[in-house]
C-alpha positions as CSV (number, residue, x, y, z in Angstrom):
1,M,98.3,188.1,98.5
2,A,95.5,186.0,99.9
3,S,95.2,188.2,102.5
4,I,94.7,191.1,100.7
5,W,92.0,189.3,98.4
6,R,89.8,188.5,101.7
7,T,89.9,192.0,102.9
8,L,89.2,193.4,99.5
9,S,86.3,190.9,99.1
10,R,85.0,191.5,102.3
11,T,85.2,195.2,101.8
12,V,83.2,194.7,98.2
13,T,80.5,192.5,99.6
14,G,80.1,193.9,103.1
15,E,81.0,190.7,105.2
16,R,82.4,191.3,108.5
17,A,86.3,190.2,109.3
18,P,86.6,186.9,111.4
19,R,86.4,187.3,115.1
20,R,89.7,187.0,117.0
21,I,90.0,185.4,120.1
22,A,93.1,185.7,122.7
23,V,94.9,182.6,123.9
24,T,97.9,182.1,125.8
25,C,101.2,180.6,125.1
26,P,102.9,178.6,128.0
27,C,105.6,181.3,127.6
28,Q,102.6,183.5,128.7
29,Q,102.5,185.5,125.4
30,T,99.1,186.3,124.5
31,L,98.3,185.4,120.8
32,R,95.3,186.6,118.9
33,I,93.9,184.1,116.7
34,T,90.9,183.5,114.3
35,L,89.0,179.9,114.5
36,D,90.1,179.4,110.9
37,V,93.9,179.9,111.4
38,R,95.9,177.3,109.8
39,G,99.1,177.7,112.2
40,L,101.2,180.2,114.1
41,T,104.7,180.7,115.5
42,C,104.7,182.5,119.1
43,P,106.7,185.6,118.6
44,G,108.0,185.1,122.6
45,C,109.2,181.5,122.5
46,R,109.2,181.0,118.7
47,T,107.0,177.8,119.4
48,E,105.3,176.5,116.1
49,Y,101.5,175.2,116.5
50,G,99.4,173.8,113.8
51,H,95.7,174.4,114.1
52,S,94.4,171.9,116.1
53,E,97.1,172.4,118.9
54,V,96.7,176.5,118.8
55,L,92.9,175.8,119.2
56,R,93.8,174.1,122.5
57,L,95.4,176.9,124.0
58,P,94.0,178.1,127.0
59,L,91.8,181.4,126.5
60,A,93.8,184.6,128.1
61,G,92.4,186.2,130.9
62,R,90.5,189.3,130.3
63,R,92.0,192.7,131.7
64,A,89.7,195.4,133.3
65,A,90.0,198.9,131.6
66,A,92.0,201.3,133.1
């Protein structure tokens, strides 16, 4: 419900969505996060990360466009 509220509020006020950053879990799964993420569970290895842990994960390497 909170996600819907934020989306609608941004639509009405013209605010842009938070920028997503790609980080890599030790299992090599790429996770897309925002800086205000509360926590996250990796879909690959089911490891749970809190806010500070997920922000310490290494940035994912960029891929060249095909």
